[in-house]
LOTI-645581 format. One line per field, with one value per residue (C-alpha): residue number from 1; residue in one letter; z, x, y. Coordinates in nm, 4 decimals, padded with zeros to 6 digits, always signed. Last residue first. Layout:
# LOTI-645581
i = c(NUM ...)
aa = c(a ...)
zz = c(Z ...)
xx = c(X ...)
yy = c(Y ...)
This chain:
# LOTI-645581
i = c(247 246 245 244 243 242 241 240 239 238 237 236 235 234 233 232 231 230 229 228 227 226 225 224 223 222 221 220 219 218 217 216 215 214 213 212 211 210 209 208 207 206 205 204 203 202 201 200 199 198 197 196 195 194 193 192 191 190 189 188 187 186 185 184 183 182 181 180 179 178 177 176 175 174 173 172 171 170 169 168 167 166 165 164 163 162 161 160 159 158 157 156 155 154 153 152 151 150 149 148 147 146 145 144 143 142 141 140 139 138 137 136 135 134 133 132 131 130 129 128 127 126 125 124 123 122 121 120 119 118 117 116 115 114 113 112 111 110 109 108 107 106 105 104 103 102 101 100 99 98 97 96 95 94 93 92 91 90 89 88 87 86 85 84 83 82 81 80 79 78 77 76 75 74 73 72 71 70 69 68 67 66 65 64 63 62 61 60 59 58 57 56 55 54 53 52 51 50 49 48 47 46 45 44 43 42 41 40 39 38 37 36 35 34 33 32 31 30 29 28 27 26 25 24 23 22 21 20 19 18 17 16 15 14 13 12 11 10 9 8 7 6 5 4 3 2 1)
aa = c(x x x x x x x x x x x x x x x x x x x x x x x x x x x x x x x x x x x x x x x x x x x x x x x x x x x x x x x x x x x x x x x x x x x x x x x x x x x x x x x x x x x x x x x x x x x x x x x x x x x x x x x x x x x x x x x x x x x x x x x x x x x x x x x x x x x x x x x x x x x x x x x x x x x x x x x x x x x x x x x x x x x x x x x x x x x x x x x x x x x x x x x x x x x x x x x x x x x x x x x x x x x x x x x x x x x x x x x x x x x x x x x x x x x x x x x x x x x x x x x x x x x x x x x)
zz = c(+00.6952 +00.4493 +00.1594 -00.2399 -00.4729 -00.8418 -00.9300 -00.6891 -00.3674 -00.1433 +00.1913 +00.4950 +00.8747 +00.9851 +00.9696 +00.9881 +00.8823 +00.6989 +00.4599 +00.3416 +00.3165 +00.0725 -00.1872 -00.3987 -00.7200 -00.5419 -00.7711 -01.0538 -01.3732 -01.2874 -01.5682 -01.4527 -01.1550 -00.8762 -00.7549 -00.4461 -00.1110 +00.1456 +00.4782 +00.7820 +01.1837 +01.1116 +01.3830 +01.1988 +01.2258 +01.1757 +00.8553 +00.7313 +00.8000 +00.5918 +00.3250 +00.3576 +00.3549 +00.0124 -00.2374 -00.3321 -00.6402 -00.7551 -01.0440 -00.9706 -00.5836 -00.6702 -00.9587 -00.6970 -00.4465 -00.6377 -00.3717 -00.1948 -00.4480 -00.6736 -00.7400 -00.3826 -00.3536 -00.0160 +00.0876 +00.4473 +00.6567 +00.9909 +01.0340 +01.3364 +01.1765 +00.7890 +00.7899 +01.0556 +00.8402 +00.5321 +00.5797 +00.5523 +00.8224 +00.9410 +00.6611 +00.3421 +00.0997 -00.2476 -00.3925 -00.6270 -00.4038 -00.1063 -00.0033 +00.3752 +00.5123 +00.8430 +01.0442 +01.2819 +01.2578 +00.8934 +00.8129 +00.4834 +00.4218 +00.0870 -00.0675 -00.3728 -00.6240 -00.7608 -01.0991 -01.0222 -00.6546 -00.3265 -00.1683 -00.0502 +00.1635 +00.1695 +00.4195 +00.3468 +00.5859 +00.5104 +00.5376 +00.2481 +00.1062 +00.1282 +00.3623 +00.2529 +00.5527 +00.3402 +00.0057 -00.3587 -00.6680 -00.8278 -01.1862 -01.3569 -01.4686 -01.7883 -02.0345 -02.3163 -02.6728 -02.9159 -02.7114 -02.8885 -03.1304 -02.8598 -02.5996 -02.3322 -02.2454 -02.2990 -02.1682 -01.9056 -01.7846 -01.7320 -01.5733 -01.3513 -01.2334 -01.1953 -00.9400 -00.7290 -00.7263 -00.7247 -01.0136 -00.9340 -01.1241 -01.0307 -01.1518 -01.1709 -01.2614 -01.5379 -01.8851 -01.9809 -01.7032 -01.7547 -02.1638 -02.1413 -01.8358 -02.0779 -02.1057 -01.7328 -01.7106 -01.8444 -01.5267 -01.3065 -01.5844 -01.7371 -01.4867 -01.3362 -00.9820 -00.6735 -00.8150 -00.6278 -00.8031 -00.6173 -00.7729 -00.7208 -00.7480 -00.5351 -00.5845 -00.9136 -00.8575 -01.2093 -01.4101 -01.2074 -01.4364 -01.6757 -01.3865 -01.4234 -01.7034 -01.3818 -01.2425 -00.9104 -00.5811 -00.6710 -00.4180 -00.4073 -00.0433 -00.0640 -00.3705 -00.2323 -00.5532 -00.6374 -00.9568 -01.0409 -01.3655 -01.4848 -01.4016 -01.4859 -01.8730 -01.8185 -01.7721 -01.7635 -01.5484 -01.2245 -01.1572 -00.9437 -01.1075 -01.0061 -00.6089 -00.4257 -00.0554 +00.1297 +00.4660)
xx = c(-01.4769 -01.3777 -01.1567 -01.1720 -00.8719 -00.9688 -00.7958 -00.5314 -00.5807 -00.2684 -00.3010 -00.2556 -00.2745 +00.0865 -00.0407 +00.2742 +00.5669 +00.2984 +00.2588 +00.6026 +00.6267 +00.3656 +00.5683 +00.3147 +00.2738 +00.3847 +00.3274 +00.4604 +00.2679 +00.3282 +00.1783 -00.1386 -00.1107 -00.3178 -00.6384 -00.6733 -00.5474 -00.6677 -00.6774 -00.8130 -00.9331 -00.9821 -00.8518 -00.9003 -00.5691 -00.4203 -00.5926 -00.5450 -00.1616 -00.1332 -00.3082 -00.0802 +00.2353 +00.1133 +00.0353 -00.3104 -00.5082 -00.6491 -00.4019 -00.1781 -00.1610 -00.0660 +00.1436 +00.3745 +00.3147 +00.5369 +00.8447 +00.5934 +00.4258 +00.1078 -00.2644 -00.3345 -00.7105 -00.8520 -01.0773 -01.1262 -01.2601 -01.3678 -01.4804 -01.3410 -01.3502 -01.4574 -01.7001 -01.4946 -01.1781 -01.3418 -01.1171 -00.7798 -00.5505 -00.4474 -00.2978 -00.3308 -00.4948 -00.6032 -00.8994 -01.0379 -01.1327 -01.2584 -01.4775 -01.5852 -01.6881 -01.9017 -01.9686 -02.2284 -02.5324 -02.4480 -02.3021 -02.1720 -01.9540 -01.9277 -01.6696 -01.7911 -01.5823 -01.5624 -01.4760 -01.0959 -01.0924 -01.1586 -01.3634 -01.7473 -01.9452 -02.1918 -02.4114 -02.5185 -02.7229 -02.6789 -03.0112 -02.9339 -03.2343 -03.0646 -03.1325 -03.0462 -02.9111 -02.8054 -02.9783 -02.7864 -02.9808 -03.1273 -03.0416 -03.2355 -03.0764 -03.1241 -02.9168 -03.0545 -02.9849 -02.8608 -02.5177 -02.2951 -02.5352 -02.8328 -02.6405 -02.5781 -02.2267 -02.3300 -02.6710 -02.7447 -02.3641 -02.3960 -02.7553 -02.5709 -02.3100 -02.5432 -02.7356 -02.4546 -02.4167 -02.6613 -02.7368 -03.0198 -03.0779 -03.3753 -03.4996 -03.1680 -03.2279 -02.9492 -03.0463 -02.8308 -02.6947 -02.3094 -02.4265 -02.6452 -02.4614 -02.1597 -02.1945 -02.2145 -01.8619 -01.7742 -01.8418 -01.5319 -01.2465 -01.4827 -01.4740 -01.8537 -01.7849 -01.7683 -02.0544 -02.2720 -02.4178 -02.7202 -02.7645 -03.1082 -03.2424 -02.9357 -02.6279 -02.4411 -02.0945 -01.9980 -02.2012 -01.9865 -01.7002 -01.8119 -01.7487 -01.4061 -01.3987 -01.4988 -01.8365 -01.7597 -01.8750 -02.0851 -02.3687 -02.6230 -02.5550 -02.4584 -02.2267 -02.0489 -01.8689 -01.5769 -01.4937 -01.1923 -01.0060 -00.8921 -00.5509 -00.2677 -00.2546 -00.3477 -00.6707 -00.7057 -00.7359 -00.6899 -00.6565 -00.7939 -01.0738 -01.3078 -01.1984 -01.4749 -01.5701 -01.7114 -01.9147)
yy = c(-00.4692 -00.7469 -00.6486 -00.7541 -00.6863 -00.7639 -00.4472 -00.2941 -00.1076 -00.0408 -00.1130 +00.1192 +00.0136 +00.1282 +00.5036 +00.7438 +00.4646 +00.2999 +00.5844 +00.6317 +00.2409 +00.2131 +00.4439 +00.5653 +00.3334 +00.0114 -00.2727 -00.0473 +00.0490 +00.4326 +00.6335 +00.5168 +00.7601 +00.5634 +00.6143 +00.3861 +00.4054 +00.1462 +00.2765 +00.0953 +00.1900 +00.5702 +00.7955 +01.1268 +01.2757 +00.9043 +00.9100 +01.2769 +01.2103 +00.9070 +01.1239 +01.3798 +01.1432 +00.9681 +01.2358 +01.3713 +01.5563 +01.8527 +01.8660 +02.1583 +02.0793 +01.6920 +01.7988 +02.0313 +01.7745 +01.4976 +01.4796 +01.1927 +00.9941 +01.1021 +00.9635 +00.9055 +00.8743 +00.7218 +00.4713 +00.4807 +00.1619 +00.1352 +00.4853 +00.6807 +01.0451 +01.0434 +01.3567 +01.5494 +01.5001 +01.6805 +02.0185 +01.8498 +02.0368 +01.6652 +01.5907 +01.9022 +01.6130 +01.7307 +01.5750 +01.3375 +01.0952 +01.0147 +00.7232 +00.6476 +00.3284 +00.2205 -00.0588 -00.2375 -00.0073 +00.0719 +00.4176 +00.5286 +00.8052 +00.9841 +01.2625 +01.4698 +01.6730 +02.0405 +02.1416 +02.1310 +01.9311 +02.0408 +01.7900 +01.8748 +01.6464 +01.3626 +01.1491 +00.8295 +00.6109 +00.2313 -00.0210 -00.1808 -00.0662 +00.3222 +00.6079 +00.9373 +01.1625 +01.4577 +01.4641 +01.4360 +01.4842 +01.1644 +01.0515 +00.7300 +00.4329 +00.1965 +00.3750 +00.5759 +00.4228 +00.7390 +00.7851 +01.0498 +01.2261 +01.1378 +01.3392 +01.0850 +01.2055 +01.5887 +01.6454 +01.3595 +01.4120 +01.7827 +01.7325 +01.4800 +01.7190 +02.0303 +01.8123 +01.6502 +01.2680 +00.9779 +00.7351 +00.4972 +00.1614 -00.0204 -00.3874 -00.5681 -00.9318 -00.9521 -01.0133 -00.7349 -00.5558 -00.5160 -00.4525 -00.1573 -00.0493 +00.0127 +00.4122 +00.4552 +00.3261 +00.6767 +00.8488 +00.8544 +00.8615 +01.1062 +01.3546 +01.3824 +01.3969 +01.1838 +00.9677 +00.7102 +00.4283 +00.2697 -00.0537 -00.2565 -00.6493 -00.7345 -00.9707 -00.8527 -00.9838 -01.0761 -00.8184 -00.5867 -00.6066 -00.3552 -00.0848 -00.0840 +00.2040 +00.4302 +00.4507 +00.5989 +00.3937 +00.1413 -00.0367 -00.2930 -00.3742 -00.7232 -00.6276 -00.3627 -00.2239 -00.0103 +00.1741 +00.4162 +00.3522 +00.0278 -00.1152 -00.3282 -00.2756 +00.0949 +00.2801 +00.6711 +00.9484 +00.7339 +00.3994 +00.1228 -00.0157 -00.3335 -00.2921 -00.5191 -00.4100 -00.7132 -00.6662)
């Protein structure tokens, strides 16, 4: 199955990266609705979309406002946005207040439930993450593969409370907003730095780690220090906008 990285920055876009949005076209799944969501139009393969939100911060939800254009004249019959009930309510009441957004976007909200089964055959589980305002991680299990999505949170390495939920997955997508040496900022803002994320992947015995949600002020090709992560967990990659991985 192919996973597309449509946006890989945190907080705000820069010249190289839109904010966080991932897509599994064959499964009709979108992970977070950052500014990169406009790119789904070129990759639609299903008559449905299931959009899973980690939380309601704007860099993860702004893309919902472009659904009207992204889906215009496309053969998509159902769009469901999954997330925490309180966060979904806040999005509907504020982001889509009629004074701000007068034409309702083409989706329905669905509060999360454990053990959700999707049209694509995946079983979805979710788990809490430590982040200001609260965040949610996701795990998707098919018969022959698995994926975990962890953003925004402050990883504490092998002590991270979410480890049991990601253990043994084929592919772990994990935020890494800061380099080593910026742990104070990571803790202050509810984000992760390089070494703890690599240690979490190693402790959870995942097969592959892809880092995402990079500090947009760092426009380099290596915003978090890939060598430091690979020294701990060799099967680590850095995501970039337009990247596609098979798992």
